[in-house]
C-alpha positions as CSV (number, residue, x, y, z in Angstrom):
1,M,25.7,-16.5,-35.1
2,I,24.0,-18.2,-37.8
3,K,25.2,-17.9,-41.4
4,G,25.5,-20.0,-44.5
5,K,22.3,-22.5,-44.0
6,N,19.4,-23.3,-45.8
7,I,16.4,-23.0,-43.5
8,F,12.9,-24.0,-44.2
9,I,10.3,-22.0,-41.8
10,T,6.6,-23.7,-41.9
11,G,4.3,-20.6,-41.3
12,G,7.1,-18.3,-42.5
13,A,4.5,-15.5,-43.8
14,G,3.4,-14.9,-40.1
15,F,4.0,-12.3,-37.7
16,I,7.1,-14.3,-35.2
17,A,8.5,-16.3,-38.3
18,S,8.7,-12.5,-40.6
19,T,10.6,-11.3,-37.6
20,L,13.1,-14.0,-37.7
21,I,13.4,-13.8,-41.0
22,S,14.4,-9.8,-40.9
23,R,17.5,-11.1,-38.3
24,L,18.9,-14.4,-40.7
25,I,18.0,-13.4,-44.3
26,D,21.2,-11.3,-45.3
27,D,23.2,-14.4,-44.3
28,N,21.3,-17.9,-44.7
29,R,19.4,-19.0,-47.6
30,I,15.3,-19.5,-46.5
31,T,12.4,-21.1,-47.7
32,V,8.9,-19.6,-46.3
33,Y,6.3,-22.7,-46.9
34,D,2.8,-20.8,-45.8
35,N,-0.8,-20.7,-47.0
36,F,-0.8,-17.2,-46.2
37,S,-3.8,-17.1,-44.0
38,R,-2.2,-14.5,-42.0
39,D,0.4,-12.3,-43.6
40,T,3.1,-10.3,-42.3
41,L,5.6,-11.3,-44.8
42,S,4.3,-9.2,-47.8
43,S,4.3,-6.1,-46.3
44,T,7.9,-6.6,-45.5
45,P,11.0,-5.0,-47.3
46,Y,12.7,-8.5,-47.5
47,I,9.8,-10.1,-49.2
48,N,12.0,-9.9,-52.6
49,H,15.0,-10.2,-50.9
50,P,17.3,-12.7,-52.8
51,N,17.9,-15.3,-50.1
52,I,14.3,-16.0,-50.3
53,T,11.8,-18.3,-51.7
54,V,8.0,-18.4,-50.6
55,I,6.3,-21.9,-51.2
56,R,2.5,-21.4,-51.2
57,G,1.1,-24.6,-49.4
58,D,-0.4,-26.3,-46.9
59,V,1.2,-28.4,-44.1
60,L,-1.4,-30.9,-44.1
61,D,-0.5,-31.8,-48.0
62,Y,2.4,-34.1,-46.4
63,Q,3.9,-34.6,-50.3
64,H,3.7,-30.9,-51.4
65,V,5.5,-30.5,-47.7
66,E,8.0,-33.3,-48.4
67,D,8.8,-32.3,-51.8
68,S,9.6,-28.7,-50.6
69,I,12.0,-29.4,-48.0
70,N,15.4,-29.8,-49.6
71,D,19.0,-29.6,-48.3
72,V,18.0,-28.0,-45.4
73,D,20.3,-27.5,-42.2
74,I,16.9,-26.0,-40.2
75,V,13.3,-26.2,-40.3
76,V,11.5,-24.0,-37.9
77,H,8.3,-25.1,-37.6
78,A,6.0,-22.2,-36.6
79,A,2.4,-23.0,-38.6
80,A,-0.7,-23.5,-36.6
81,I,-4.0,-22.6,-36.1
82,A,-4.3,-19.8,-32.9
83,G,-6.2,-17.2,-31.3
84,I,-9.1,-18.2,-29.2
85,D,-12.1,-16.7,-31.9
86,T,-10.6,-19.1,-34.6
87,V,-10.3,-21.7,-31.9
88,I,-13.6,-22.0,-30.5
89,R,-15.1,-21.3,-34.5
90,D,-13.1,-24.2,-36.1
91,P,-11.9,-26.6,-33.5
92,V,-11.7,-29.6,-35.9
93,K,-8.9,-27.9,-38.3
94,T,-7.2,-26.5,-35.0
95,M,-6.2,-30.0,-34.3
96,E,-5.7,-31.4,-37.4
97,I,-3.3,-28.4,-38.5
98,N,-1.6,-28.3,-34.8
99,M,-1.4,-32.2,-34.6
100,I,-1.5,-33.8,-38.2
101,G,0.7,-31.0,-39.3
102,T,3.3,-31.1,-36.8
103,A,3.5,-34.9,-37.7
104,N,3.7,-34.3,-41.6
105,V,6.6,-31.8,-41.1
106,L,8.5,-33.8,-38.4
107,R,8.2,-36.9,-41.0
108,A,9.2,-34.6,-44.3
109,A,12.2,-33.7,-42.1
110,W,13.2,-37.0,-40.9
111,R,13.2,-38.3,-44.1
112,K,15.1,-35.5,-45.8
113,V,17.4,-36.0,-43.1
114,V,17.8,-32.2,-41.1
115,R,21.2,-31.7,-40.1
116,D,21.4,-28.8,-37.6
117,R,17.8,-28.0,-35.8
118,F,14.3,-28.6,-36.2
119,L,12.6,-26.1,-33.9
120,D,8.7,-26.2,-32.8
121,F,6.9,-24.1,-31.5
122,S,4.6,-25.4,-28.3
123,T,2.2,-22.7,-26.5
124,S,2.5,-21.3,-22.8
125,E,-1.1,-23.0,-22.5
126,V,-0.1,-26.3,-21.7
127,F,0.3,-25.3,-18.2
128,G,-3.4,-24.7,-17.9
129,S,-5.3,-22.3,-16.5
130,M,-2.8,-21.2,-13.2
131,A,0.6,-21.2,-14.5
132,L,2.8,-19.2,-12.2
133,N,6.8,-19.0,-12.5
134,S,5.8,-22.9,-14.5
135,R,9.1,-24.5,-15.1
136,E,10.2,-26.6,-18.2
137,D,9.7,-29.8,-16.4
138,D,6.4,-28.9,-14.6
139,S,3.3,-31.1,-15.1
140,T,0.9,-30.1,-18.2
141,V,-2.8,-30.3,-18.5
142,T,-5.3,-31.3,-21.2
143,G,-8.4,-29.5,-19.4
144,S,-11.9,-30.9,-19.6
145,A,-12.7,-32.6,-23.0
146,G,-15.5,-30.5,-25.1
147,E,-14.1,-27.2,-23.7
148,A,-13.1,-25.4,-26.7
149,R,-10.7,-23.4,-24.9
150,W,-8.2,-26.6,-24.4
151,V,-8.1,-28.2,-28.1
152,Y,-5.3,-25.3,-28.9
153,S,-3.2,-26.2,-26.1
154,V,-3.8,-30.1,-26.3
155,S,-3.2,-30.0,-30.0
156,K,0.6,-28.2,-29.2
157,L,0.9,-30.9,-26.4
158,A,0.4,-34.1,-28.5
159,G,3.2,-32.2,-31.1
160,E,5.7,-31.5,-28.2
161,H,5.6,-35.3,-27.5
162,L,5.6,-36.3,-31.5
163,V,8.7,-33.6,-31.4
164,K,10.1,-35.7,-28.2
165,A,9.4,-38.9,-29.6
166,Y,10.9,-38.1,-32.8
167,H,14.3,-37.1,-31.0
168,H,14.3,-40.3,-28.7
169,Q,13.8,-43.1,-31.7
170,Y,15.1,-41.1,-34.7
171,K,17.9,-38.6,-33.2
172,I,16.4,-35.9,-35.1
173,P,18.2,-32.4,-33.3
174,T,15.3,-31.3,-32.0
175,V,13.9,-28.4,-29.8
176,T,10.9,-27.1,-28.4
177,V,9.6,-23.5,-27.5
178,R,7.0,-21.9,-25.6
179,P,5.7,-18.9,-26.0
180,F,4.4,-16.6,-23.6
181,N,2.5,-13.5,-24.9
182,V,4.7,-12.8,-27.6
183,Y,3.5,-9.2,-29.2
184,G,5.0,-6.5,-31.4
185,P,5.3,-5.0,-34.8
186,G,3.8,-7.3,-37.6
187,Q,1.1,-9.0,-35.1
188,T,-2.0,-10.1,-37.1
189,G,-4.9,-12.2,-35.4
190,E,-6.4,-11.7,-31.8
191,G,-3.9,-10.9,-29.8
192,A,-5.1,-8.9,-27.3
193,M,-2.2,-6.2,-27.1
194,Q,-2.2,-5.6,-31.0
195,I,-6.2,-5.1,-30.5
196,F,-5.9,-2.5,-27.5
197,I,-3.2,-0.7,-29.3
198,K,-5.0,-0.2,-32.5
199,K,-8.4,0.5,-30.3
200,A,-6.3,3.2,-28.4
201,L,-4.8,4.9,-31.6
202,R,-8.4,5.5,-32.9
203,N,-9.6,6.6,-29.6
204,E,-12.3,3.8,-29.6
205,D,-13.7,1.6,-26.8
206,I,-11.6,-1.2,-25.5
207,H,-13.6,-4.6,-24.6
208,I,-12.4,-6.9,-22.5
209,H,-13.8,-10.1,-22.0
210,G,-14.5,-11.4,-18.6
211,D,-13.5,-9.6,-15.4
212,G,-9.8,-8.5,-16.6
213,N,-8.3,-9.6,-13.7
214,Q,-6.2,-12.7,-15.9
215,I,-2.5,-11.9,-15.5
216,R,-0.1,-12.3,-18.4
217,A,3.4,-11.9,-19.0
218,W,4.2,-9.6,-22.2
219,C,7.1,-10.5,-24.1
220,Y,8.3,-8.1,-27.2
221,V,8.9,-10.3,-30.0
222,D,12.8,-8.8,-30.7
223,D,13.4,-10.3,-27.2
224,F,11.8,-13.7,-28.3
225,V,13.2,-13.6,-31.6
226,E,17.0,-13.4,-30.0
227,C,16.3,-16.2,-27.6
228,M,15.1,-18.1,-30.9
229,I,18.2,-17.7,-32.3
230,H,20.2,-18.9,-29.4
231,C,17.6,-22.4,-29.3
232,L,18.6,-22.9,-33.1
233,A,22.6,-22.2,-32.4
234,S,23.4,-23.7,-29.5
235,P,24.1,-27.4,-29.1
236,K,22.8,-27.3,-25.5
237,A,19.4,-26.6,-26.9
238,I,19.2,-30.1,-28.2
239,G,16.7,-32.3,-27.1
240,Q,15.2,-29.5,-24.6
241,T,12.1,-27.4,-24.2
242,Y,12.2,-23.8,-23.3
243,N,9.8,-21.3,-21.9
244,I,10.7,-18.2,-23.7
245,G,8.8,-15.0,-21.9
246,N,9.7,-11.6,-20.1
247,A,9.2,-12.8,-16.3
248,R,9.2,-9.1,-15.4
249,A,6.8,-7.8,-17.6
250,V,3.4,-8.9,-15.4
251,I,-0.1,-7.3,-15.3
252,T,-3.9,-7.9,-15.7
253,I,-5.4,-7.3,-18.6
254,L,-7.3,-4.8,-17.6
255,G,-4.1,-3.3,-16.5
256,L,-2.9,-3.9,-19.7
257,A,-5.9,-2.2,-21.1
258,Q,-5.3,1.1,-18.7
259,T,-1.5,1.0,-19.4
260,V,-1.7,1.0,-23.1
261,C,-4.1,3.9,-23.0
262,R,-1.5,5.9,-20.5
263,V,1.5,5.3,-22.8
264,L,-0.5,6.3,-25.9
265,D,-2.3,9.3,-24.3
266,S,-5.7,7.6,-25.9
267,S,-9.3,8.7,-24.4
268,S,-10.7,4.8,-25.2
269,Q,-13.2,3.7,-22.7
270,I,-12.3,0.2,-21.3
271,L,-15.9,-1.8,-21.4
272,F,-16.3,-5.5,-20.4
273,K,-17.8,-8.4,-22.1
274,P,-18.4,-11.9,-21.1
275,A,-16.0,-14.6,-21.3
276,L,-15.8,-16.0,-24.5
277,S,-14.6,-19.6,-22.8
278,A,-12.8,-21.1,-19.7
279,D,-9.9,-18.7,-19.6
280,I,-6.6,-18.9,-18.3
281,A,-6.1,-16.9,-14.7
282,L,-2.7,-16.9,-14.4
283,R,0.2,-17.3,-16.8
284,V,3.8,-16.2,-15.9
285,P,7.0,-18.4,-16.8
286,S,10.0,-19.7,-15.2
287,V,13.0,-18.4,-17.4
288,N,15.3,-19.5,-15.5
289,K,16.7,-22.3,-17.9
290,I,17.6,-19.9,-20.9
291,L,19.2,-17.3,-18.5
292,E,21.3,-20.9,-17.5
293,D,22.0,-21.7,-21.0
294,F,21.9,-19.1,-22.9
295,G,22.4,-16.1,-20.7
296,F,19.8,-14.5,-21.9
297,R,16.8,-12.5,-20.5
298,A,14.1,-10.3,-21.9
299,E,15.0,-6.6,-22.1
300,V,12.3,-4.7,-23.8
301,D,9.9,-3.4,-20.6
302,L,6.4,-3.1,-21.0
303,D,5.8,1.1,-21.7
304,E,8.9,0.5,-24.2
305,G,7.1,-2.3,-26.0
306,I,4.1,-0.6,-26.5
307,R,5.4,2.1,-28.3
308,R,7.5,0.7,-30.8
309,T,4.7,-1.5,-31.6
310,A,2.3,1.6,-31.7
311,E,4.4,3.4,-34.3
312,Y,4.3,0.2,-36.5
313,F,0.4,0.6,-36.2
314,R,-0.2,4.4,-36.7
315,H,1.9,3.8,-40.1
316,E,-0.4,1.1,-41.0
317,L,-4.0,2.4,-39.8
318,G,-1.9,5.6,-41.9
319,K,-2.1,4.3,-45.1
């Protein structure tokens, strides 16, 4: 679907971007721009692929970003600070990278005239603490000022507005995606799914922050990337925003921990800890728009996604 393109990916060493690269690397030239604070890419077989160029850089360094974007058809802006632990520990850096970094990459892409698409990663957290069947045009929220949880979503929402502004004012062919709890092989950081799976594989205690009644919809990374490719290739996507998730794989956090233990036949005990901050009680997307525009629906169910992810981490832990 995407062939012969020059693609520039910020945050290209990350989990989702690395999976995207695996799909595109044989037929396109890809430049990865990343500071490698989180690194899935280096452990993949395509880190040394002849079609890949790796640039170590920070999205806060505008001149380096601009100098690195050359003759580009597609920009995928995936660089961001994420993970509630990180956000609470360093809210200033979170805001700066997610807002100023996005502004820098957009400005550089505009000045260098990106030809086909500028895809920006936002977040499902822009819908606030209660999001049931949330549509792309539903109202977004900013939360209470000073509450650490909302630093991330506010910074990503600011990026969304700036992406829309560049599209309307400068006619950049933009598209925004809002991921809903993406998981899978290669995931790094603080995501509940990969933490639960690693603990279950070791038969270690699994800790849940809060009461475990928080509800999430879980999307396997291959499904997410498949929909991303539609967003990069389809003319319908230009100027649009899309929820990407699996509205059928819905479960509480406690239920997720129990399911991981069941699927992996683990003897881990499930224990509870106080919540880290304000939490998201309910986060389930409406995915009608991606179905209508692309004919796309997520295919991998929760049990199968857990098995595939566990196989990856079983191998990694074995190392």
